[in-house]
Residue, then its C-alpha position, 0 to 999 in steps of 0.5 A: x689732735x688737730x684743731x680746725x680753725x673756722x671763721x664764718x660771718x654768722x653763727x648758723x654758718x659756724x655751726x654748719x661748718x663744725x658739723x661738716x668737719x666733725x662728719x669728716x673726723x675732726x674732734x676739735x675746732x677753733x671758733x674765730x669769734x672775730x669773724x662773726x658779725x656783731x653783735x655776737x649771741x654766744x647763747x645761740x652758739x652754745x645751744x647749737x654747736x655740735x662739738x668741743x671748741x677753742x673760743x678765740x677773739x683775735x685783735x687785729x695786732x694778733x691777726x684778728x679780723x676786726x677791732x672792737x672795744x677791749x672790754x667788750x672782747x674780754x667780756x665775750x671771752x669770760x662769758x664763753x668760759x662761764x658757758x662751758x667752753x672747753x678751751x678759751x685762748x687768751x693773750x697774756x694781758x687778757x689772761x691777767x685780767x680775767x679770772x679762772x673759770x673751772x670748766x674752761x682750760x686756759x690757753x695763754x698765747x702769743x702771736x708774732x707775725x714778724x719773727x720767732x723770738x730768740x728767747x723762746x723759753x723766757x717767752x714761754x715762762x712769761x705766758x705760763x705765769x698767767x695761770x695757763x693750762x696750755x701755752x701757745x706760741x705762734x710766730x713767723x719763721x724767718x729761717x728753717x732753724x726757727x722750726x727746730x727751736x720751736x719744736x725743741x720748746x714743745x718737746x722740753x716744755x714742762x707745761x703742755x705747749x702748742x708751738x708753731x711757726x707761721x709761713x711756708x718756712x714754718x710748715x714742718x712745725x705744724x706737721x711735726x708738733x704732735x710728734x714733739x708732744x704738742x696737745x694739738x696743732x691747727x689746720x684750716x677747714x678747706x683749701x684757700x681758707x687759711x686763717x693764719x699764714x701757712x696753715x694746711x687743710x684738715x684733709x691734708x693734715x689728717x689724710x696725707x700726713x696722717x697727723x694723729x698717727x704720728x708719735x715720738x717714734x715715727x721715722x722722719x723723712x722729707x724733701x728740701x728745696x727752694x722753692x718747695x711748694x710745687x713738690x709732689x714728693x710728700x704725696x708719693x712717699x706718704x701714700x706709699x708709707x700709708x699703703x704699707x702700714x709704715x710708721x713714717x712721715x715725709x715732710x716738705x722743708x723749704x730751705x733757702x741756700x743761705x740756710x742749708x748748712x744750719x738746716x743740715x746741722x739740725x738734722x740730728x735734732x730733728x730726727x731726720x732719717x732721709x732726705x730727697x734733695x731738689x733745686x738748688x741743693x743737689x751739689x751743696x749737700x755734698x759738704x756734709x756727706x761722709x759716703x757717696x755712691x759712684x754716681x754721686x762721685x762722678x756726677x758731683x750731685x746728689x738727690x738723696x741723703x740717708x742718715x745711718x749709724x752716725x754717717x750721711x750717705x749720698x745717692x743719685x737716683x735721677x740717673x738710673x731713673x732717667x735711663x730706665x725711663x728712656x729704655x722702657x720707651x724704646x723697648x715698648x716701641x715695636x720698631x725702635x729706630x735705634x738703641x740709646x748707643x749711638x743716638x744723638x741726644x740734646x740735653x737742655x739745661x745744666x743743673x743737677x738733673x741735667x748732670x745726672x742725665x748727661x752722665x747716664x747718656x754717656x754710660x749708655x753710649x749716646x752722643x751728648x749735646x748740652x745747651x743752657x740759657x747760661x752758656x758758662x754752666x753748659x761749658x762747665x758741665x761738658x768739661x766735667x762729664x763730656x759733651x758738645x756745647x750748643x748755644x741756646x739760640x742755636x739749639x734748634x739747628x742741631x739734629x737730635x734723636x733724643x731731646x731731654x728738657x732738664x730746665x724748669x720751663x713749663x713747670x707749674x704755674x708757668x705752664x705756657x712756657x716751653x724750652x723748645x719750639x714745637x714746630x721744630x720737633x720731628x716725627x720719630x724723635x724721642x722727647x723726654x721732659x723731666x718736668x712732672x708738674x704738670x705731666x702734660x707740659x706744652x713741650x709734651x703736647x707739642x711732641x705728641x702733635x708732631x708724632x714724637x715718642x714721649x717720655x714724661x716727667x712723671x715716669x722719671x719722677x716715680x722711678x727715682x722716688x721708688x729708688x729713694x723709697x728702697x734706700x729709705x726703707x729697705x723695702x720694695x715700693x708700691x710702684x703702680x700706686x705711686x704712679x697712679x697717685x701722681x696722675x690722679x692728683x694732677x686731674 
């Protein structure tokens, strides 16, 4: 179950917001009493509230909005219990001081904004000892392993436990809490209104991730990268899972490079079946791979991992998706100037995506030029896969039939950036920008103005995601739905 946190200045606003959320399907809300203007009339709130709630009055040290006399705060919480609150959230010291009221379930909680305690089971035991019906621990994640430890606590605790990690690193704990056995987890009412670090919206949790439909048997997939907030992979894969009625969920994991090895060690405990891999991990993940397809072996980079029967399989779906996208444009052109064979292709960038595309272009018979802001990386890519290195400052001086951007320049939020001067583009060039968020980058817009044939990042993204979907599920993906979902999300 999802509990939607509400913070409003007045009781009528609080009641109105709960009514709106209930109309959208919310079954439980948390009333953050510390957001209400003083004095607080709980009689009015109980008379008007339309549904069940968790009553909370946070102190500033626990993430609360205002400081009040402690005796007054505890008196409010006691009155809430006496008035028929379904749940009241109490810190350990408040729980020790306040008597049990039979009709109210006591949530005994700890909020730690500095990090996740190392001794989580001991912390849980201390909280449970204060006559708790539920234990809640909310602590900042300082590494992805904190999420694994928190979910382990939720899964193994003898008392119902709400355990979550705050911050972007902790997002998976919020999404997977119910799958681990938590009675509920928290969401915020609307975008831009999180009342705790890393809260997702009720709409995201309920519709995109289908939180209330997840259980212990739900197959887990995800995407790893750093950063990861820009990724649209969860949108595409979860939409496809839902459309096909599959009991699967796809979760974003922000994994800093220093934490990658531990995260991959945690994969079995988390129950991961498959991962999409993005910057900066496409090469580093190969350390745990037991089997790799030909593209991975030749490119030295993977964008897909699949766990099956104790083995870890690596694939690269970028290469085929990129070439498929280019060929599709050529085949749709009523008068293509030439096939890819013999074309002169200038690739900007030398990361994982560039490796895949350079390899695919070579296989298609193109003449490949590589230009990177870091020349040493371009030289290494050329040494590994072949190609002519072009200084970044001289990239505009080279004739090219095909220009492929594999740099992040132009990616949201840096939409004013471009890797290539639009005025140097020629009519008839094929311009392929692998950036997909946004689809219409400055490079794409410049290319269209100059009369170039354009391939956008969404086309490649959807095609590689579709190949991943087949690897994850063995099923044919709803390709047009995936494409339209991405485009609708951008508008």
